[in-house]
CHARMM-style PDB file with segment names, atoms N, HN, CA, C and O in Angstrom:
ATOM      1  N   MET     1     -18.520   3.959   5.195  1.00  0.00      PROA
ATOM      2  CA  MET     1     -18.331   3.807   3.768  1.00  0.00      PROA
ATOM      3  C   MET     1     -18.338   2.315   3.437  1.00  0.00      PROA
ATOM      4  O   MET     1     -17.708   1.522   4.136  1.00  0.00      PROA
ATOM      5  N   ALA     2     -19.025   1.943   2.405  1.00  0.00      PROA
ATOM      6  HN  ALA     2     -19.537   2.587   1.836  1.00  0.00      PROA
ATOM      7  CA  ALA     2     -19.144   0.542   2.008  1.00  0.00      PROA
ATOM      8  C   ALA     2     -17.913   0.086   1.231  1.00  0.00      PROA
ATOM      9  O   ALA     2     -17.231   0.890   0.595  1.00  0.00      PROA
ATOM     10  N   CYS     3     -17.641  -1.211   1.294  1.00  0.00      PROA
ATOM     11  HN  CYS     3     -18.194  -1.864   1.811  1.00  0.00      PROA
ATOM     12  CA  CYS     3     -16.537  -1.816   0.550  1.00  0.00      PROA
ATOM     13  C   CYS     3     -16.746  -1.599  -0.945  1.00  0.00      PROA
ATOM     14  O   CYS     3     -17.854  -1.767  -1.454  1.00  0.00      PROA
ATOM     15  N   ARG     4     -15.682  -1.227  -1.641  1.00  0.00      PROA
ATOM     16  HN  ARG     4     -14.782  -1.090  -1.227  1.00  0.00      PROA
ATOM     17  CA  ARG     4     -15.787  -0.978  -3.084  1.00  0.00      PROA
ATOM     18  C   ARG     4     -15.942  -2.265  -3.881  1.00  0.00      PROA
ATOM     19  O   ARG     4     -16.332  -2.222  -5.047  1.00  0.00      PROA
ATOM     20  N   SER     5     -15.644  -3.400  -3.276  1.00  0.00      PROA
ATOM     21  HN  SER     5     -15.327  -3.435  -2.328  1.00  0.00      PROA
ATOM     22  CA  SER     5     -15.738  -4.671  -3.987  1.00  0.00      PROA
ATOM     23  C   SER     5     -17.081  -5.370  -3.772  1.00  0.00      PROA
ATOM     24  O   SER     5     -17.743  -5.763  -4.732  1.00  0.00      PROA
ATOM     25  N   CYS     6     -17.480  -5.523  -2.492  1.00  0.00      PROA
ATOM     26  HN  CYS     6     -16.942  -5.203  -1.713  1.00  0.00      PROA
ATOM     27  CA  CYS     6     -18.689  -6.299  -2.206  1.00  0.00      PROA
ATOM     28  C   CYS     6     -19.811  -5.489  -1.560  1.00  0.00      PROA
ATOM     29  O   CYS     6     -20.894  -6.023  -1.319  1.00  0.00      PROA
ATOM     30  N   ARG     7     -19.571  -4.225  -1.279  1.00  0.00      PROA
ATOM     31  HN  ARG     7     -18.691  -3.791  -1.474  1.00  0.00      PROA
ATOM     32  CA  ARG     7     -20.548  -3.307  -0.682  1.00  0.00      PROA
ATOM     33  C   ARG     7     -20.826  -3.580   0.797  1.00  0.00      PROA
ATOM     34  O   ARG     7     -21.781  -3.034   1.348  1.00  0.00      PROA
ATOM     35  N   SER     8     -20.020  -4.407   1.444  1.00  0.00      PROA
ATOM     36  HN  SER     8     -19.243  -4.851   0.996  1.00  0.00      PROA
ATOM     37  CA  SER     8     -20.204  -4.697   2.857  1.00  0.00      PROA
ATOM     38  C   SER     8     -19.816  -3.484   3.699  1.00  0.00      PROA
ATOM     39  O   SER     8     -18.954  -2.695   3.310  1.00  0.00      PROA
ATOM     40  N   GLU     9     -20.452  -3.347   4.839  1.00  0.00      PROA
ATOM     41  HN  GLU     9     -21.152  -3.988   5.154  1.00  0.00      PROA
ATOM     42  CA  GLU     9     -20.097  -2.304   5.811  1.00  0.00      PROA
ATOM     43  C   GLU     9     -19.156  -2.857   6.879  1.00  0.00      PROA
ATOM     44  O   GLU     9     -18.708  -2.113   7.751  1.00  0.00      PROA
ATOM     45  N   ASN    10     -18.852  -4.150   6.820  1.00  0.00      PROA
ATOM     46  HN  ASN    10     -19.215  -4.754   6.111  1.00  0.00      PROA
ATOM     47  CA  ASN    10     -18.040  -4.832   7.821  1.00  0.00      PROA
ATOM     48  C   ASN    10     -16.552  -4.625   7.511  1.00  0.00      PROA
ATOM     49  O   ASN    10     -15.900  -5.500   6.941  1.00  0.00      PROA
ATOM     50  N   GLN    11     -16.024  -3.453   7.895  1.00  0.00      PROA
ATOM     51  HN  GLN    11     -16.554  -2.742   8.358  1.00  0.00      PROA
ATOM     52  CA  GLN    11     -14.644  -3.099   7.604  1.00  0.00      PROA
ATOM     53  C   GLN    11     -13.925  -2.696   8.885  1.00  0.00      PROA
ATOM     54  O   GLN    11     -14.543  -2.307   9.876  1.00  0.00      PROA
ATOM     55  N   SER    12     -12.605  -2.800   8.832  1.00  0.00      PROA
ATOM     56  HN  SER    12     -12.103  -3.116   8.027  1.00  0.00      PROA
ATOM     57  CA  SER    12     -11.800  -2.418   9.983  1.00  0.00      PROA
ATOM     58  C   SER    12     -10.573  -1.653   9.504  1.00  0.00      PROA
ATOM     59  O   SER    12     -10.019  -1.948   8.445  1.00  0.00      PROA
ATOM     60  N   GLU    13     -10.152  -0.660  10.302  1.00  0.00      PROA
ATOM     61  HN  GLU    13     -10.603  -0.421  11.162  1.00  0.00      PROA
ATOM     62  CA  GLU    13      -8.939   0.092   9.989  1.00  0.00      PROA
ATOM     63  C   GLU    13      -7.790  -0.504  10.804  1.00  0.00      PROA
ATOM     64  O   GLU    13      -7.880  -0.632  12.025  1.00  0.00      PROA
ATOM     65  N   LEU    14      -6.715  -0.863  10.110  1.00  0.00      PROA
ATOM     66  HN  LEU    14      -6.642  -0.759   9.118  1.00  0.00      PROA
ATOM     67  CA  LEU    14      -5.549  -1.473  10.732  1.00  0.00      PROA
ATOM     68  C   LEU    14      -4.300  -0.740  10.272  1.00  0.00      PROA
ATOM     69  O   LEU    14      -4.348   0.020   9.304  1.00  0.00      PROA
ATOM     70  N   VAL    15      -3.191  -0.958  10.950  1.00  0.00      PROA
ATOM     71  HN  VAL    15      -3.152  -1.575  11.736  1.00  0.00      PROA
ATOM     72  CA  VAL    15      -1.919  -0.393  10.503  1.00  0.00      PROA
ATOM     73  C   VAL    15      -1.062  -1.517   9.929  1.00  0.00      PROA
ATOM     74  O   VAL    15      -1.210  -2.678  10.311  1.00  0.00      PROA
ATOM     75  N   ALA    16      -0.167  -1.165   9.010  1.00  0.00      PROA
ATOM     76  HN  ALA    16      -0.046  -0.222   8.700  1.00  0.00      PROA
ATOM     77  CA  ALA    16       0.655  -2.172   8.351  1.00  0.00      PROA
ATOM     78  C   ALA    16       2.069  -1.660   8.148  1.00  0.00      PROA
ATOM     79  O   ALA    16       2.353  -0.467   8.259  1.00  0.00      PROA
ATOM     80  N   GLU    17       2.928  -2.592   7.850  1.00  0.00      PROA
ATOM     81  HN  GLU    17       2.698  -3.561   7.759  1.00  0.00      PROA
ATOM     82  CA  GLU    17       4.306  -2.308   7.472  1.00  0.00      PROA
ATOM     83  C   GLU    17       4.483  -2.947   6.100  1.00  0.00      PROA
ATOM     84  O   GLU    17       4.413  -4.170   5.973  1.00  0.00      PROA
ATOM     85  N   ILE    18       4.711  -2.128   5.071  1.00  0.00      PROA
ATOM     86  HN  ILE    18       4.768  -1.135   5.175  1.00  0.00      PROA
ATOM     87  CA  ILE    18       4.806  -2.635   3.700  1.00  0.00      PROA
ATOM     88  C   ILE    18       6.160  -2.254   3.119  1.00  0.00      PROA
ATOM     89  O   ILE    18       6.581  -1.100   3.196  1.00  0.00      PROA
ATOM     90  N   ASN    19       6.828  -3.227   2.544  1.00  0.00      PROA
ATOM     91  HN  ASN    19       6.486  -4.165   2.481  1.00  0.00      PROA
ATOM     92  CA  ASN    19       8.125  -3.038   1.905  1.00  0.00      PROA
ATOM     93  C   ASN    19       7.893  -3.120   0.395  1.00  0.00      PROA
ATOM     94  O   ASN    19       7.651  -4.207  -0.129  1.00  0.00      PROA
ATOM     95  N   ILE    20       7.962  -1.995  -0.307  1.00  0.00      PROA
ATOM     96  HN  ILE    20       8.158  -1.111   0.119  1.00  0.00      PROA
ATOM     97  CA  ILE    20       7.663  -1.950  -1.740  1.00  0.00      PROA
ATOM     98  C   ILE    20       8.962  -2.081  -2.529  1.00  0.00      PROA
ATOM     99  O   ILE    20       9.903  -1.308  -2.348  1.00  0.00      PROA
ATOM    100  N   HSD    21       8.987  -3.082  -3.408  1.00  0.00      PROA
ATOM    101  HN  HSD    21       8.223  -3.711  -3.555  1.00  0.00      PROA
ATOM    102  CA  HSD    21      10.158  -3.334  -4.245  1.00  0.00      PROA
ATOM    103  C   HSD    21       9.883  -2.867  -5.669  1.00  0.00      PROA
ATOM    104  O   HSD    21       8.754  -2.955  -6.151  1.00  0.00      PROA
ATOM    105  N   PHE    22      10.916  -2.374  -6.336  1.00  0.00      PROA
ATOM    106  HN  PHE    22      11.833  -2.302  -5.944  1.00  0.00      PROA
ATOM    107  CA  PHE    22      10.783  -2.018  -7.741  1.00  0.00      PROA
ATOM    108  C   PHE    22      10.814  -3.307  -8.564  1.00  0.00      PROA
ATOM    109  O   PHE    22      11.541  -4.235  -8.209  1.00  0.00      PROA
ATOM    110  N   PRO    23      10.052  -3.388  -9.643  1.00  0.00      PROA
ATOM    111  CA  PRO    23       9.919  -4.637 -10.392  1.00  0.00      PROA
ATOM    112  C   PRO    23      11.124  -4.961 -11.285  1.00  0.00      PROA
ATOM    113  O   PRO    23      11.936  -4.101 -11.627  1.00  0.00      PROA
ATOM    114  N   GLY    24      11.191  -6.231 -11.636  1.00  0.00      PROA
ATOM    115  HN  GLY    24      10.531  -6.929 -11.358  1.00  0.00      PROA
ATOM    116  CA  GLY    24      12.168  -6.699 -12.622  1.00  0.00      PROA
ATOM    117  C   GLY    24      13.586  -6.768 -12.090  1.00  0.00      PROA
ATOM    118  O   GLY    24      13.866  -6.457 -10.933  1.00  0.00      PROA
ATOM    119  N   TRP    25      14.470  -7.191 -12.986  1.00  0.00      PROA
ATOM    120  HN  TRP    25      14.242  -7.444 -13.927  1.00  0.00      PROA
ATOM    121  CA  TRP    25      15.882  -7.309 -12.645  1.00  0.00      PROA
ATOM    122  C   TRP    25      16.495  -5.969 -12.269  1.00  0.00      PROA
ATOM    123  O   TRP    25      17.351  -5.903 -11.387  1.00  0.00      PROA
ATOM    124  N   ARG    26      16.065  -4.906 -12.928  1.00  0.00      PROA
ATOM    125  HN  ARG    26      15.370  -4.960 -13.644  1.00  0.00      PROA
ATOM    126  CA  ARG    26      16.606  -3.576 -12.622  1.00  0.00      PROA
ATOM    127  C   ARG    26      16.222  -3.124 -11.222  1.00  0.00      PROA
ATOM    128  O   ARG    26      16.944  -2.348 -10.596  1.00  0.00      PROA
ATOM    129  N   GLY    27      15.103  -3.601 -10.736  1.00  0.00      PROA
ATOM    130  HN  GLY    27      14.517  -4.231 -11.245  1.00  0.00      PROA
ATOM    131  CA  GLY    27      14.648  -3.250  -9.404  1.00  0.00      PROA
ATOM    132  C   GLY    27      15.511  -3.839  -8.301  1.00  0.00      PROA
ATOM    133  O   GLY    27      15.492  -3.358  -7.168  1.00  0.00      PROA
ATOM    134  N   LEU    28      16.261  -4.871  -8.628  1.00  0.00      PROA
ATOM    135  HN  LEU    28      16.277  -5.262  -9.549  1.00  0.00      PROA
ATOM    136  CA  LEU    28      17.127  -5.494  -7.628  1.00  0.00      PROA
ATOM    137  C   LEU    28      18.242  -4.562  -7.179  1.00  0.00      PROA
ATOM    138  O   LEU    28      18.756  -4.704  -6.069  1.00  0.00      PROA
ATOM    139  N   ASP    29      18.620  -3.618  -8.020  1.00  0.00      PROA
ATOM    140  HN  ASP    29      18.203  -3.503  -8.921  1.00  0.00      PROA
ATOM    141  CA  ASP    29      19.685  -2.674  -7.685  1.00  0.00      PROA
ATOM    142  C   ASP    29      19.185  -1.457  -6.905  1.00  0.00      PROA
ATOM    143  O   ASP    29      19.981  -0.634  -6.453  1.00  0.00      PROA
ATOM    144  N   LYS    30      17.870  -1.349  -6.751  1.00  0.00      PROA
ATOM    145  HN  LYS    30      17.223  -2.018  -7.118  1.00  0.00      PROA
ATOM    146  CA  LYS    30      17.296  -0.191  -6.057  1.00  0.00      PROA
ATOM    147  C   LYS    30      16.818  -0.609  -4.670  1.00  0.00      PROA
ATOM    148  O   LYS    30      16.243  -1.685  -4.505  1.00  0.00      PROA
ATOM    149  N   PRO    31      17.059   0.244  -3.675  1.00  0.00      PROA
ATOM    150  CA  PRO    31      16.536  -0.088  -2.338  1.00  0.00      PROA
ATOM    151  C   PRO    31      15.007  -0.061  -2.319  1.00  0.00      PROA
ATOM    152  O   PRO    31      14.372   0.698  -3.052  1.00  0.00      PROA
ATOM    153  N   ALA    32      14.448  -0.892  -1.479  1.00  0.00      PROA
ATOM    154  HN  ALA    32      14.964  -1.508  -0.884  1.00  0.00      PROA
ATOM    155  CA  ALA    32      12.992  -0.918  -1.322  1.00  0.00      PROA
ATOM    156  C   ALA    32      12.531   0.316  -0.550  1.00  0.00      PROA
ATOM    157  O   ALA    32      13.324   0.981   0.116  1.00  0.00      PROA
ATOM    158  N   VAL    33      11.236   0.608  -0.651  1.00  0.00      PROA
ATOM    159  HN  VAL    33      10.591   0.068  -1.192  1.00  0.00      PROA
ATOM    160  CA  VAL    33      10.634   1.748   0.042  1.00  0.00      PROA
ATOM    161  C   VAL    33       9.723   1.189   1.137  1.00  0.00      PROA
ATOM    162  O   VAL    33       8.776   0.457   0.851  1.00  0.00      PROA
ATOM    163  N   MET    34      10.017   1.539   2.385  1.00  0.00      PROA
ATOM    164  HN  MET    34      10.786   2.134   2.617  1.00  0.00      PROA
ATOM    165  CA  MET    34       9.197   1.104   3.517  1.00  0.00      PROA
ATOM    166  C   MET    34       8.105   2.145   3.782  1.00  0.00      PROA
ATOM    167  O   MET    34       8.377   3.343   3.851  1.00  0.00      PROA
ATOM    168  N   VAL    35       6.874   1.667   3.928  1.00  0.00      PROA
ATOM    169  HN  VAL    35       6.653   0.694   3.872  1.00  0.00      PROA
ATOM    170  CA  VAL    35       5.759   2.547   4.276  1.00  0.00      PROA
ATOM    171  C   VAL    35       4.965   1.906   5.416  1.00  0.00      PROA
ATOM    172  O   VAL    35       4.971   0.686   5.580  1.00  0.00      PROA
ATOM    173  N   TYR    36       4.296   2.728   6.185  1.00  0.00      PROA
ATOM    174  HN  TYR    36       4.291   3.719   6.052  1.00  0.00      PROA
ATOM    175  CA  TYR    36       3.512   2.275   7.337  1.00  0.00      PROA
ATOM    176  C   TYR    36       2.102   2.860   7.246  1.00  0.00      PROA
ATOM    177  O   TYR    36       1.718   3.695   8.063  1.00  0.00      PROA
ATOM    178  N   PRO    37       1.330   2.413   6.239  1.00  0.00      PROA
ATOM    179  CA  PRO    37       0.008   3.015   6.037  1.00  0.00      PROA
ATOM    180  C   PRO    37      -1.062   2.431   6.950  1.00  0.00      PROA
ATOM    181  O   PRO    37      -0.896   1.359   7.532  1.00  0.00      PROA
ATOM    182  N   LYS    38      -2.162   3.167   7.057  1.00  0.00      PROA
ATOM    183  HN  LYS    38      -2.296   4.038   6.583  1.00  0.00      PROA
ATOM    184  CA  LYS    38      -3.368   2.645   7.675  1.00  0.00      PROA
ATOM    185  C   LYS    38      -4.140   1.930   6.575  1.00  0.00      PROA
ATOM    186  O   LYS    38      -4.349   2.486   5.497  1.00  0.00      PROA
ATOM    187  N   LEU    39      -4.562   0.702   6.845  1.00  0.00      PROA
ATOM    188  HN  LEU    39      -4.392   0.250   7.721  1.00  0.00      PROA
ATOM    189  CA  LEU    39      -5.320  -0.087   5.872  1.00  0.00      PROA
ATOM    190  C   LEU    39      -6.797  -0.080   6.252  1.00  0.00      PROA
ATOM    191  O   LEU    39      -7.143  -0.083   7.434  1.00  0.00      PROA
ATOM    192  N   VAL    40      -7.655  -0.070   5.252  1.00  0.00      PROA
ATOM    193  HN  VAL    40      -7.374  -0.068   4.292  1.00  0.00      PROA
ATOM    194  CA  VAL    40      -9.077  -0.305   5.472  1.00  0.00      PROA
ATOM    195  C   VAL    40      -9.355  -1.659   4.836  1.00  0.00      PROA
ATOM    196  O   VAL    40      -9.291  -1.809   3.615  1.00  0.00      PROA
ATOM    197  N   VAL    41      -9.668  -2.658   5.688  1.00  0.00      PROA
ATOM    198  HN  VAL    41      -9.720  -2.536   6.679  1.00  0.00      PROA
ATOM    199  CA  VAL    41      -9.835  -4.038   5.245  1.00  0.00      PROA
ATOM    200  C   VAL    41     -11.299  -4.446   5.370  1.00  0.00      PROA
ATOM    201  O   VAL    41     -11.915  -4.287   6.424  1.00  0.00      PROA
ATOM    202  N   CYS    42     -11.841  -4.972   4.281  1.00  0.00      PROA
ATOM    203  HN  CYS    42     -11.341  -5.101   3.424  1.00  0.00      PROA
ATOM    204  CA  CYS    42     -13.193  -5.530   4.322  1.00  0.00      PROA
ATOM    205  C   CYS    42     -13.081  -6.910   4.974  1.00  0.00      PROA
ATOM    206  O   CYS    42     -12.359  -7.779   4.486  1.00  0.00      PROA
ATOM    207  N   LEU    43     -13.793  -7.099   6.066  1.00  0.00      PROA
ATOM    208  HN  LEU    43     -14.380  -6.393   6.463  1.00  0.00      PROA
ATOM    209  CA  LEU    43     -13.717  -8.356   6.801  1.00  0.00      PROA
ATOM    210  C   LEU    43     -14.615  -9.431   6.197  1.00  0.00      PROA
ATOM    211  O   LEU    43     -14.675 -10.544   6.719  1.00  0.00      PROA
ATOM    212  N   ASP    44     -15.317  -9.117   5.104  1.00  0.00      PROA
ATOM    213  HN  ASP    44     -15.269  -8.212   4.680  1.00  0.00      PROA
ATOM    214  CA  ASP    44     -16.135 -10.109   4.410  1.00  0.00      PROA
ATOM    215  C   ASP    44     -15.439 -10.664   3.168  1.00  0.00      PROA
ATOM    216  O   ASP    44     -15.423 -11.878   2.962  1.00  0.00      PROA
ATOM    217  N   CYS    45     -14.862  -9.787   2.335  1.00  0.00      PROA
ATOM    218  HN  CYS    45     -14.875  -8.801   2.502  1.00  0.00      PROA
ATOM    219  CA  CYS    45     -14.257 -10.266   1.086  1.00  0.00      PROA
ATOM    220  C   CYS    45     -12.734 -10.114   1.043  1.00  0.00      PROA
ATOM    221  O   CYS    45     -12.080 -10.699   0.180  1.00  0.00      PROA
ATOM    222  N   GLY    46     -12.160  -9.326   1.977  1.00  0.00      PROA
ATOM    223  HN  GLY    46     -12.692  -8.851   2.678  1.00  0.00      PROA
ATOM    224  CA  GLY    46     -10.712  -9.158   2.025  1.00  0.00      PROA
ATOM    225  C   GLY    46     -10.170  -7.996   1.219  1.00  0.00      PROA
ATOM    226  O   GLY    46      -8.970  -7.728   1.260  1.00  0.00      PROA
ATOM    227  N   PHE    47     -11.027  -7.298   0.487  1.00  0.00      PROA
ATOM    228  HN  PHE    47     -12.003  -7.515   0.455  1.00  0.00      PROA
ATOM    229  CA  PHE    47     -10.566  -6.142  -0.279  1.00  0.00      PROA
ATOM    230  C   PHE    47      -9.937  -5.144   0.683  1.00  0.00      PROA
ATOM    231  O   PHE    47     -10.503  -4.831   1.731  1.00  0.00      PROA
ATOM    232  N   THR    48      -8.752  -4.645   0.314  1.00  0.00      PROA
ATOM    233  HN  THR    48      -8.292  -4.899  -0.537  1.00  0.00      PROA
ATOM    234  CA  THR    48      -8.004  -3.736   1.180  1.00  0.00      PROA
ATOM    235  C   THR    48      -7.570  -2.518   0.396  1.00  0.00      PROA
ATOM    236  O   THR    48      -7.174  -2.626  -0.764  1.00  0.00      PROA
ATOM    237  N   GLN    49      -7.643  -1.356   1.028  1.00  0.00      PROA
ATOM    238  HN  GLN    49      -7.965  -1.267   1.971  1.00  0.00      PROA
ATOM    239  CA  GLN    49      -7.170  -0.136   0.377  1.00  0.00      PROA
ATOM    240  C   GLN    49      -6.362   0.698   1.362  1.00  0.00      PROA
ATOM    241  O   GLN    49      -6.591   0.667   2.571  1.00  0.00      PROA
ATOM    242  N   PHE    50      -5.395   1.457   0.799  1.00  0.00      PROA
ATOM    243  HN  PHE    50      -5.209   1.482  -0.183  1.00  0.00      PROA
ATOM    244  CA  PHE    50      -4.573   2.339   1.615  1.00  0.00      PROA
ATOM    245  C   PHE    50      -4.017   3.435   0.735  1.00  0.00      PROA
ATOM    246  O   PHE    50      -4.015   3.334  -0.492  1.00  0.00      PROA
ATOM    247  N   MET    51      -3.542   4.496   1.390  1.00  0.00      PROA
ATOM    248  HN  MET    51      -3.544   4.579   2.387  1.00  0.00      PROA
ATOM    249  CA  MET    51      -2.908   5.602   0.681  1.00  0.00      PROA
ATOM    250  C   MET    51      -1.465   5.701   1.139  1.00  0.00      PROA
ATOM    251  O   MET    51      -1.155   5.469   2.308  1.00  0.00      PROA
ATOM    252  N   LEU    52      -0.583   6.049   0.205  1.00  0.00      PROA
ATOM    253  HN  LEU    52      -0.835   6.238  -0.744  1.00  0.00      PROA
ATOM    254  CA  LEU    52       0.821   6.248   0.531  1.00  0.00      PROA
ATOM    255  C   LEU    52       1.060   7.698   0.908  1.00  0.00      PROA
ATOM    256  O   LEU    52       0.466   8.597   0.313  1.00  0.00      PROA
ATOM    257  N   PRO    53       1.928   7.940   1.895  1.00  0.00      PROA
ATOM    258  CA  PRO    53       2.308   9.312   2.210  1.00  0.00      PROA
ATOM    259  C   PRO    53       2.983   9.970   1.006  1.00  0.00      PROA
ATOM    260  O   PRO    53       3.601   9.293   0.185  1.00  0.00      PROA
ATOM    261  N   GLU    54       2.862  11.271   0.911  1.00  0.00      PROA
ATOM    262  HN  GLU    54       2.359  11.821   1.578  1.00  0.00      PROA
ATOM    263  CA  GLU    54       3.353  12.010  -0.258  1.00  0.00      PROA
ATOM    264  C   GLU    54       4.844  11.801  -0.520  1.00  0.00      PROA
ATOM    265  O   GLU    54       5.251  11.671  -1.674  1.00  0.00      PROA
ATOM    266  N   THR    55       5.657  11.767   0.521  1.00  0.00      PROA
ATOM    267  HN  THR    55       5.326  11.872   1.459  1.00  0.00      PROA
ATOM    268  CA  THR    55       7.107  11.611   0.306  1.00  0.00      PROA
ATOM    269  C   THR    55       7.437  10.252  -0.315  1.00  0.00      PROA
ATOM    270  O   THR    55       8.256  10.174  -1.230  1.00  0.00      PROA
ATOM    271  N   GLU    56       6.807   9.183   0.176  1.00  0.00      PROA
ATOM    272  HN  GLU    56       6.142   9.247   0.919  1.00  0.00      PROA
ATOM    273  CA  GLU    56       7.047   7.859  -0.384  1.00  0.00      PROA
ATOM    274  C   GLU    56       6.481   7.752  -1.795  1.00  0.00      PROA
ATOM    275  O   GLU    56       7.064   7.090  -2.653  1.00  0.00      PROA
ATOM    276  N   LEU    57       5.354   8.398  -2.031  1.00  0.00      PROA
ATOM    277  HN  LEU    57       4.880   8.936  -1.334  1.00  0.00      PROA
ATOM    278  CA  LEU    57       4.756   8.391  -3.365  1.00  0.00      PROA
ATOM    279  C   LEU    57       5.679   9.059  -4.376  1.00  0.00      PROA
ATOM    280  O   LEU    57       5.841   8.564  -5.491  1.00  0.00      PROA
ATOM    281  N   ARG    58       6.289  10.187  -3.990  1.00  0.00      PROA
ATOM    282  HN  ARG    58       6.157  10.589  -3.084  1.00  0.00      PROA
ATOM    283  CA  ARG    58       7.253  10.860  -4.878  1.00  0.00      PROA
ATOM    284  C   ARG    58       8.471   9.975  -5.144  1.00  0.00      PROA
ATOM    285  O   ARG    58       8.967   9.908  -6.268  1.00  0.00      PROA
ATOM    286  N   THR    59       8.942   9.302  -4.106  1.00  0.00      PROA
ATOM    287  HN  THR    59       8.539   9.356  -3.192  1.00  0.00      PROA
ATOM    288  CA  THR    59      10.089   8.408  -4.253  1.00  0.00      PROA
ATOM    289  C   THR    59       9.773   7.304  -5.257  1.00  0.00      PROA
ATOM    290  O   THR    59      10.597   6.996  -6.119  1.00  0.00      PROA
ATOM    291  N   LEU    60       8.600   6.713  -5.155  1.00  0.00      PROA
ATOM    292  HN  LEU    60       7.931   6.963  -4.455  1.00  0.00      PROA
ATOM    293  CA  LEU    60       8.219   5.666  -6.100  1.00  0.00      PROA
ATOM    294  C   LEU    60       8.063   6.222  -7.512  1.00  0.00      PROA
ATOM    295  O   LEU    60       8.414   5.556  -8.485  1.00  0.00      PROA
ATOM    296  N   GLY    61       7.536   7.440  -7.625  1.00  0.00      PROA
ATOM    297  HN  GLY    61       7.251   7.982  -6.835  1.00  0.00      PROA
ATOM    298  CA  GLY    61       7.367   8.069  -8.931  1.00  0.00      PROA
ATOM    299  C   GLY    61       8.683   8.334  -9.630  1.00  0.00      PROA
ATOM    300  O   GLY    61       8.770   8.266 -10.856  1.00  0.00      PROA
ATOM    301  N   LYS    62       9.697   8.634  -8.856  1.00  0.00      PROA
ATOM    302  HN  LYS    62       9.627   8.689  -7.860  1.00  0.00      PROA
ATOM    303  CA  LYS    62      11.036   8.876  -9.426  1.00  0.00      PROA
ATOM    304  C   LYS    62      11.749   7.560  -9.731  1.00  0.00      PROA
ATOM    305  O   LYS    62      12.681   7.527 -10.534  1.00  0.00      PROA
ATOM    306  N   GLY    63      11.310   6.480  -9.090  1.00  0.00      PROA
ATOM    307  HN  GLY    63      10.553   6.508  -8.438  1.00  0.00      PROA
ATOM    308  CA  GLY    63      11.938   5.190  -9.312  1.00  0.00      PROA
ATOM    309  C   GLY    63      13.243   5.017  -8.555  1.00  0.00      PROA
ATOM    310  O   GLY    63      14.039   4.132  -8.869  1.00  0.00      PROA
ATOM    311  N   VAL    64      13.463   5.863  -7.557  1.00  0.00      PROA
ATOM    312  HN  VAL    64      12.816   6.583  -7.302  1.00  0.00      PROA
ATOM    313  CA  VAL    64      14.690   5.786  -6.768  1.00  0.00      PROA
ATOM    314  C   VAL    64      14.332   5.908  -5.303  1.00  0.00      PROA
ATOM    315  O   VAL    64      13.715   6.890  -4.891  1.00  0.00      PROA
ATOM    316  N   ALA    65      14.712   4.924  -4.518  1.00  0.00      PROA
ATOM    317  HN  ALA    65      15.213   4.126  -4.852  1.00  0.00      PROA
ATOM    318  CA  ALA    65      14.430   4.986  -3.085  1.00  0.00      PROA
ATOM    319  C   ALA    65      15.462   5.840  -2.386  1.00  0.00      PROA
ATOM    320  O   ALA    65      16.638   5.839  -2.750  1.00  0.00      PROA
ATOM    321  N   ALA    66      15.015   6.571  -1.378  1.00  0.00      PROA
ATOM    322  HN  ALA    66      14.060   6.572  -1.082  1.00  0.00      PROA
ATOM    323  CA  ALA    66      15.924   7.452  -0.631  1.00  0.00      PROA
ATOM    324  C   ALA    66      16.785   6.649   0.317  1.00  0.00      PROA
ATOM    325  OT1 ALA    66      17.611   7.217   1.031  1.00  0.00      PROA
TER     326      ALA     66
END
């Protein structure tokens, strides 16, 4: 699959550790949500995409970390 930004085929799948914080001052009172997604990184332009697991996605949608 080609990069959605530059159309390059030079991509790599990597794993990551991402700590998602809720925005603003109100977000400071909420715990962050840790996710460990697989990233698809374009090695030419740096465009990166990933999907969140359903449980973490629901947590973010509710605005409350478990």
